[in-house]
N, C-alpha and C positions, 0 to 999 in steps of 0.2 A: 504494500500500500504506500502511495506517495501523496504528499500534501501539495504537489506541484500543479495539480489540475485546477484550471481557472485561468485568469488572465495573467500571462507571463509579463515580467518586467525586465527589459533590456537595459541594465544599468552600466552600459559600456560608454566610453568617451566618444561617442558618435559612430554611426548616425544616432542622433538623440531622439527622444520621444516626440512624435509629431502630434500636435493637438488635434482633437477630433474636428474642431471647426476648420482647421487648415485642410484636413482630409476632405471635409464636406465641400470646401471651396474648390478643391481640385476635381471633385467628382461631378463632372458636367460634360456636356457635349463640346466638341471642338469649336472654337470661335472663329470669326472672320479675322484673318491675319493681315488684312490690308487697310481697313478703316474701322472706325468705331471704338467700342469700349476697350478693347485690348490695347490699342494704340494710346488712348488717353490714360489708361491705367498705368502703362509703362512709364510715362512721363512722371507720374507721381512716385513710382517706385524708385526711379533714379534720384529724385529729390530726397526721399526718405532714407535711402541707403547712405547718402551723404550725412544726414542727421545722425544716424547710428554711428558712423565713423568720426563724427565731429570734424567735418571737413567741408570746405567750399571747393575742393579740387574736383577734377574729372573722375568718373568711374566707368570702366569698361566691363560689360557683362559677357560671360562665356558659358557655353554648354559644356561643362567639364567638372571634374572634381578639383580638390586642392592642388594635386600634382600638376594639373593643367595650368593653374594660375602661376605656379612657380615658373613654368616655361614661358608663359605670356609676359611675366614681369621682366625676365632676363632678355628675351628676344627683342623687346621693344626698347631696351636701354643699352645693350652691349653689342660689341662686334667680336668676331672670332679673334682670339688672341688677347682680348682684354682680361684684366685680372680682378677677381673679387675676393674679399675676405669673409669667410664663413665663420660665425661664432658657434662653436660646437658645444651645445648643451644637451644633445641627445639625438635620437633617431631621426627626427624630422629636420633638424639643422643639417645633419649629414646628408639627408635625402635631397635637400635643396642644392647642396653642393654638388652632389652626383648629377643632378639635372644640368647644372652649369657646365660641368666637365663634358657631359654628353653633347652640349651645344658648341664645344670648342673653346670654352672660356677657361682661362687659367684660374685655379682655385688654391688659395692659401687657407688652411684651417687654423683658427685660433684654438689651441687646446682648451678643453673645458672639463667639467665634472658633472655627471648625470645626477648628482645630489646637490648641485649649487647653480645659481643663476650665472649670467655672464660676469666674468671678472673684468670690471671696468678699468682697473689699474693696468692689467695686462693688455687690454685693448688699446688704451692710450699709448702705452709703450710701443705696440706694433704699428700704430698710426704714425707716431713720430719717427719711427725707423724708416718709414716709406717716404724718404725725402724727395724722390722723383715723382711722387703721386701716381705710381703705377696702378694702385688699387682704385678701381672705378666705382665699386659698390661694396657696402658692408651689409651682410645678410644676417639678420637677427630674428629669432623666433620668440614672439611675445610669451606664449604659453606652449611649452614643450610637452606634447601629449604623452610621450612615453615616460617622462620623469615626474610630471605634474609641477615642474618648475616654472616660475614666472620671472622673466627678466625685465630690467629697468630700461625700457626703450628711450625714455627721456634722458636717462643717464648715458645711453649710447650716443645720442645726439650731442650731449655736452662733451663727451670724449672727442668726437669729431671736431667740434668747435674749438675746444681747448688745444687740440693738436694743429689747428689751422688746416684741416684736411678737407678737400673738396668732394670726396666720394659721396655718392648718393646713399641714403639710408633706406634699406628695405626692411619691412617688418611683416612676418608671417603671423596673421591673426585668425587663422583658420579655426583654432580652438578657443579663441578668446573674444571675438567680436560679439557684442550684445551679452557678454557675461562679465568680463573683467573691465574695469574702467580704462578707457583709451581715448586719447585726444590727438588725432592725426596732425592737425595743423599746429596746435600749441606745442606738441612734442617734436616738431620739425621732421616728420617722416616724409620721405619723398615718394616711396612706393609701398602700398600696403595690400596684401592679398588675403582673401577670405573665401568662404564657401557657404553653401546653403544649409548644410546638414548638421550643424551643431547649435550654436546659440540662436541662429535664425529660425530653427524649428521646422525646416522644410526638407523633404527627402533629398538625398544626394542628386546632383545633376547640374547645379549652377555654381559658377565661380565668379569672383569679383576682383578686379584690380583697380585700386584707387591710385592716382598719380598726380604729382605736383607739377607746376610749370617747369621746374628744373628737370624733372624726369621727361616731360613732354619735349623739351629741347634736346635731350639726349636721343630721343627717337629720330631726330633729323639726321643723325650720323650713324645710328645703329644699323648693322647690316645683317642681323640675324632674323628679323621679322619676316615671316611669310604672310601672304594675303589673309589667311584665316586668323592668325594671332595678332595682326596689326591692330593696335588699340585706337588709332585715330578716328576712323569712321564709326567704330563701336561707341566711342564716347561722344562724338558729335556727328551723328548720322545725317545724311542728306535725305535718305528714305528710311522708313521704319525698319525694314529687314536688315539694314546694316548694323543695327544694335547688336545683332546676333550672328552676323556673317552668313545669314540665310534664314531659314524658318525659325520663328521664335519658339522657345520652350513654353508653350502656351499654358499648360496646366500648372507648371511650376510657378509661373507668374501669378496665377490666381492664388495659389497657396502662399506665395511670398507677400502678396498684398495683404492677406488676412493676418499673417504673422507680424508684419510691420505695424499694422493697426494695433495689435495686441501689445507690442513692445512700446511704441511711441505714444499712442493716443489714449490707451486705456490704463496700462500700468505705469508708464513713464520710464524713460531709459535709466534715470538715476535710481528709481525704485527697483528696477531690474538688477542693477549692479548691487544694490543693498541686499536684495533677496539672495542672490547667489553668494555673497560674502557670508551671510548668516548661515546658509545651508552648509557651506564649506566648513565653517567653524564647528557646526554640529558634528560633522564627521571627524574633524581633528580631535575634538574633545573625547569622543568614544575611543578612538585609536590610542590616544595618549593614556587613557585609563587602562585599556587592555594591555598596554605596553609595560605597566608597572610589574617588574620582576619577570618579564617574558621577552621573547624575541620580536613581538609585534611592534612595528615602528612605522612612522611616516617616512617616506623616502626623502622629503625635503625637511631638513631640520630647522632652517631659518623660516620663521613664520611669515616674514615679509616677502619671502620668495616663493610662497605657495600659491598655486593657481586656485581660482574660485570655480573652475569648470571640471576639473578632474583631480583625483587624489590617488597617488601611487603608494601602495602599502607593502611592507616587507614582513614576513613572519617565519623565516627559517626555511632551509632547503626542503623542498617537497611539499611543504604545508600549504602554500598558495594554490598549487595545482589540485591538491586534495579538497580544499575548501571550495574552490570554483566548481569542481565537478559535483560535489555534494549539494551545493546551493541550487544548481541548475536541475538536478534530478529530483531533489526533495522539496524545494520551495518555489521553483519557477522563477528564480532570480538569476540572471546572467551577468557576471562581472567581466571586466575587460582583462584579456590576457596580457602578459608582459611584452614589451617591445624594446628591442635594442639592448637587452641585458644578456650577459654571457652565462651559459650553463656552467655549473649546476645552479648558480645563483638565481636564474630566472624562475626555477620551479618554486621558489618561495615568494614570488612577487605577483601582485595583481593590481588592477586599477578599478576605481569606481568613477563612473561618469555622473556628473550632477550639473548638467548644463541645459538651458532652454526651459522646456515645459516641465519643471520639477518643483515640488513643494515639500513641506515639512513631513507630511505623512508618508510620502514616497521615500524620502531619505531615512526616516525612522524605521520604515518597514525593511529596507535593505540592512540597516544596522542590526535590527532584531533578528533577521534571518542569519546574518553573519555570526552573531553570538550563539544562536542555536547550533550552527554548524561547528563552531569551535568546541562547544560542549559535546556534541555527538561524536566528533572525531578525536576528542581528547587532545586538542591543540592547546598548549599552555597559554593562558592569558590572565591579565589582572581583572579584578572585580570592578563593577560600577560603570562600565562603558555606556550602557543605555541610560543610566541616571545622569551621567555627565552630559550626554547628548540632549536629553530632555530638558536639562537646566538651561542649555543654550537656546533651545526652542522657546522655552517659557520666558526667557529674558527678551526675546524678539530681536 
């Protein structure tokens, strides 16, 4: 007998839970793609995407996942043989670097630690050492989904400015947009990439690249952009279809319109940030209590460097795999598997996604299921995890 029968909960760090009303908005007949409602709705979506990113800059929309936005961001700003500095804080920073290498861009990796954010002192040193300014772009991941670390993007901009370095600042916000506080313009970001399937609460399939006037100027000399990835007509189309390089992702747009209404006009972006911060603290409190006298621990030790969208947890070799399997079979809760960790360490690591359409009872349910699993599997853990989490929820 299993207690998993019923509605399953996919508590992975994306794709995130899609609200029922977003699904209902998408469940409709195909619209006219030439004139009318879809065209007018898209104008509003562009405006509101800028509001979520806190920018007045251009945004190009693509039918792709986050990996596609990596390629779009680089192909519009770089030429073959250009050099970028990749800030290595985990799996996805390295992935962006691999995309750059595949395009013929020279990549320098700034060594990092999967349990720490970007080392700003080391970054400043690397920038000052680049006296000939061969580095054309600095690639930083705001929230590294594999480690659950959050880096100081405004601090990366300060490091560039302090070093007097002209490189463009790129920020990967695939896991953080509409979850963690972000201000593209105020933080001096030149190119920001994101996607539909995490904080924006829409199924995978749409990617977004926001770019500043400096980045737009770089496009004029970049030689890597092919017609499909070229962001110029996508951001400022002469005809509607050019927003998407062809047929629009019609049903995704209806879902995105509904999601943006929920984020901006109903809850409010600042309230969305606050909700995610509180839910993250709820999880941290439980894990810190379970960790007393045991191997259970948050991957990111520095509280200020923890993401509000995903939490990576360690609990000893083999125990993470055991707990994930038990939860899925016995409770209907699916946790995220480890990414970018070396074996045998990876078998003790798992991730909880808490981004987008998530509230207190969902998080408390995951934590309760986890505690039940640790009891059932005799995984050592401290007492009081659920009480500590409940206290955070009660405090609001």
